[in-house]
Structures are given as C-alpha cells and as structure tokens.
N, C-alpha and C positions, 0 to 999 in steps of 0.2 A: 784470568788477567795483567796487567803489570807489577810488577811486584809496590809490599809493602811501603809507602813511606808516610814521614812527619811530617808537618804544616812547618816552614820556615817563618811563619809570621802567621801573631792572632791575637783577638782581643775579643773587648766590649766596648760596642757600636751605639754607645745615645741618642734613639733614631725619635725620641718623645711617647709623650703619655704614661712619661717613667714607663719606659719599658728598654732595655737594654740585649740588643743584640749579640749571638757569639760567632763571629768572623774566624775565619781561618784564611792561608796563601800553601799552594803546596806547586811545591816541582820547577819548576826555573822559573826566574825572579826578572830574566826577558822574554819570558815564553809568551803565544800569544793569550790573553786572554782571553777564562771561558766562566760562566757561574754555571752552578750544579746547584741546580735548588729541589728542593724535596718535597716528598709524600708527603698525601695524609685527608689534607694538612693534619698539624699535631705529632709528625712522629719521625721529625729529626735526620739529623743524618752522619753518616754514620764513616768508621777507616776504610772500610770498602769500596767505598765509594768512589777515594778520590784516586781508585784503578778502576777505572773507566779511561785513563786519558796515558797520554805518551806526557809521562813528564819531564824527558828529557825538551818537550817543541809547543808543553803547555805551562801555563801561567793559571795553576785549576783555586779559585776560588771557590769554599763552600761557606755557609749559614745557616746556622739554624735560626727558623721566621720563630715571631712571636710568641712566646707561652708553653716554646716546647725544650728536646734538645738541656744546652744547656742556660738559654737565654734566661735570662729573668722580670718579671717575674713569673715560675713556671706553674701552670695549670693545675697543678695536684696540690698548689701549698692555699690553705681557706684562705680565703678573702681576694683569691685572685681573679682580676675583673675583663674582661674579652670585650667590655663596650669596644673598645677603638684597635679591634685588632678582627682588620676584614680584608681584601683582595685587594681595595685599593690601598692602603696600610703600608702593605706589601707590597707592595708596586713600591708603591713609593720610599720603600725601606732602600729597592733591590738599588733602588739608584743613589739614597746618600749613601751603598756602600762601592758603587759605581764612583763615587766623586772621591767618598772616604782611600780608598786603592790607585787614585789620578790613573781610573784606567775612561778610553777614548769610546772603546768599538768591546764591545765582546760577542764572544756564540756562547747561544743560553738551550742551554741542556736542560732537560724539565721530565718526572718521567708521575704517569697518575695525573695525580691534585696539581703536581709539580708542572705538568703540560699545562693546563688548564691555566695557571698563578704566570706562565714561560705566554700563554698565547696572549692575556693579559697585559705583557705587558711589554713585549713585543709590539701589541697595536695601542699602546699608546705611548712607546717612545721607536716604534720603530727605525729609525738614524741610530743606535746607540750598537744596532744586533744585524753582527755578521750575519752569521748562517744561526739556527732552530735542529736538532735532536732533540723529538717526544718521541715517547714509548708511554703505552696504555691509556694512549687519547680520552683524556676525563673533556666533558663540558658542560657537565653540570645545567641539562636540565634534563628537563618534570620526568622526560620517563626513562634517561638516563637510575635517576633515581628514587622513581617508581621500579623499577629491573631492581636493585638490589636491596630496596627496603620497604619494598610492595611484596616482596612472595615471591617476585619471579623469580630470581635463582636462588632461593628457599624448594623449589623441583625441584634440586640437583643435590640438596645436599638440608635434606628433610631434618634429618634429629638436629640438624647444625644452626636449624632457622626453628627448627622449635625450642630453644633455651635463650632466642634475640624476642619474639614474640610472644612467649609465656605475663613478661613485660606490660606486655601494650596486647592487655585483651579486645581492645577498641579496632587494633589494628591498624592504627595509625602509628604506625615506629618513631619518626622522627620529632612530629610531636610530641609522645607519652617518653619518648628520653631528652627532652629537652627540659621536661617537667624533671626526671630524679635525676640527670647528670647536674643538676643546680638545688637539690632537694641541698640544705644545711648538714642531712643528716647523714653518718657518714656508712649509714645500716642500708640506707638508702640508695644513695652516691657512686658505693665503691664497688656493689653485686652489680647496676646497670653497666658501671665504667665494665666490667672485663668482660660481662656475655658482648656491649656493641664489640667492644672491642679481640678479642676470636672471635667472632663472625670471620672478622677480613685478616685474623690471622689463620684461619683455616679454609680459606677458600679463595684464594693470591694465587696461591702457588698448583701447578700441574696436579701431584700430586703430595696429599697433606702431609709437611714437613712437621716435627712435633716439635724443632727448635723452634720452630714459627711460632707457633703457634704460644709454647710456651711466655717467646717476649712480651708478644701483645697483655698471654695472664699476666704479669707483671704489675699489679696494684697501681703505686705509680704515675708510670708510663697506658696505661689502663686507664685512667684520668685523665687526666693531658689529655692523650689521644683524645680519646669518645668526646667532652666538654671542646676543645677547641671544633671536631670533625664534624658533629652534629651541632654546634653552633653555626657552620658555614652551609650547614647546608639545612641546618630550620630559615636561612636565610635567602637563599636561595643564590649564594657568594653573592650578595647585592650584582646580580647582574639581571637585564633584560634573558628574559627569557631565548634561547638562537642568537645572543651577542654573538658571541667569541665566533661563529663559521658566519653573522650577517655579517662581520668584520671584518673578515678574512682577506679581504684586500687590501686591507692598510699594509698587509705582505708581498705585496708584489716581492718580485730582484732576491728574496730573502733565501740563500736557498735552504729547502730544507728534509731530511731525516723522520721518515714516524715508520719508529717501529712499535710492530702490537704480535701478542702474543692470539692464534688463534682459534684457545679456548681459554680467554680472560673473561671469565667472570666478574668480576669485577667491575673489566668495565667498558664490555665487549667490545667486538671492533667495528662494527657500525660504527660508530664512532670516529673512527681513523679513519672509516673509507669514508667515510659524508664530508670531512673534513679535508683527504686530501681530494679527492669529484673537487672540492671546488677552491683546492691552490694551485695553479697553472705552475707546476714544477715543481711539485712536490715530488719525494717522492717516496710511497711505502713498502713496508717490506717485512709480509706479515709470515711471523716462526708456523708451522705449521706443527709447531708438535711442546709450545706450551698455557703458559695459562698468567697469571697479570707479572707475576717479583717479574725487575729485573738482571736478577742474576740465573733466572733457569738457565740451563744452559746456551741451545735458541738464541736467544734475544740478548745475554751479552754476548755474543759474537760480533750479534748484528749491530750492536751498538758500539763498540770498540771496531767494526768495519767505521760503522760514519764517522766516530772523529777520528779513525785516520785520517781516514779521507779528508779532512776537513786542514789536518797538522802544514803549520807550513812547513816548508822544507828544512834539512838539522840544520 
C-alpha cells in the first residue's frame, strides 16, 4: 500500500442528537476528494486505511461513525443511547462532513457495512458522487443475515459458531443478543459482546489471524462493536427488504468497481454478483484466493488498482 501518512487536519463535528463525530483529512489538500466509509457498523477507522489512496493525488477523508472509534459518546460507555444511530443518521452525517469540509463532489469508498452505507448515501445523493469503490458487498437483506447469524456460516466454523449459539439456545441469535447486549449487568453484556465480536474476527479472513481475533476480543471495542452492529441488524438497517438493490438505478452513470473475495464468509459473493448484474457499467473483480478483510493481499491489490484508476492526473 502507499506509505504511512498522518492527517493534516482533523476535528470533532457536532452532528446533533448529542453526538460528536471524529473526522480527519490526509493526503493532498488540493487533491481529488474521497470519503472512506468503514465497516461494522461500529468498527471505526484505522491508520492503515489511509494507505489505500495515492496521497499525492487524493484528499482523503476518514471518519468514525456514531458511537465508535474516537466519536462520542462511545457505545461502550454506561448509558450510551443508540436511538439516534441509524443508517439515515449516518447518511446525514456524511453530508454534514462534506459541507463542513467544503467538498462539492467526492469518490465514495466503502467495504462490508461501509458498502451498505455507501449505497444508501449514493442513492440519496447521487449528484455528490463521482465514483464508487465497494468491497465485500453487504445489502443487509434477510438471507444475508440468516446466513451469517442463522447457522449457515457455522457449517464452516462449527467450533466458533457454538460459542455464539450457546448464548442463544432458542436459535434467534440477533434477537437474543439484542437483549443480552443491552442488559445493564456487565456479567451479562460483557461475555455476549465478546462472543459476538470474536465470531466476526474469526471468520473475516481466509486463514484465521490471531491478532485480528485478539483485537475483536478487547472488551471495550467488542461492546461498542457488538451493540452497534446488533442494533443495525435487529432493525434491518431501517431499510425495506431489497431496497438497495431495487434502487440501484439511481446510480446510473456513476463509475463503480466492486471487489469481492471468492471465499468471503461474512458477505458471500452472491450479493456482489446480484448488485453488479443490476448495475450497468459497474465492474466486478472477484479475488480467487481471499476472504472478507480489506487487507487480504489480493483484495488490497484490487482496491489499489481501483483507486489508482480513478485518481486524477498528477
């Protein structure tokens, strides 16, 4: 990837509802604007994600979505409220950041849940989008949630799935965890958060990586990650079933590259394929030896190829 860089500007933006969102800008102040939308929801940004873009060509905007990362309040804090944390609040936050930074139009880059949010944003504000780069497409449909939290993916990772399912003996993992994660007792919500988060950390790479699993097992990270993610999935993202696929026509004329790992267990390739098939002009790149994570070697190369293709002339 491109060399490590530090932000030249950063801050906390009051987006309303008692929330302040952390944002940062890296790269070339006069470069082509691009906004990076992280996954989860609840995952937050990391410095390595800045390195997916040529810093001499791009004005790179990253931010931590409500409730996670450096944004406040953090969803691991006692009494933190999720009622004003929905897909449409985040779409509004993206627009507030764009206006705050004086950006007219920008490239939208999103992976995993970030691809969901990117599609929701672009379909709401297509006039603000120059191109899209999506990775590990997640359309937040019932069949996708049923696969990952209904036991389908557990056929591949039975020893990991048993740790999740043990806390939901009725089989309703998303519904049961919604109750457990919002229980005020740390002896209840703590183990549930770690079980939920470690399930994802164990299954997002083609080969399990201990450092990724350990990061997902950190209690503070796990609690915010699990609470936010479960909240979104429990409410189906405040989307109608199939809405993002149904409304893909709103993106007509926007160039797009979709990067998908063939062996992605968290967001299987069927969603990327169905999105590509419904979106004339989109390009689908299937990486044959990769899972879900953006830093798998083949996925990383494909993402860099996409952002390099869309960068302006130096």
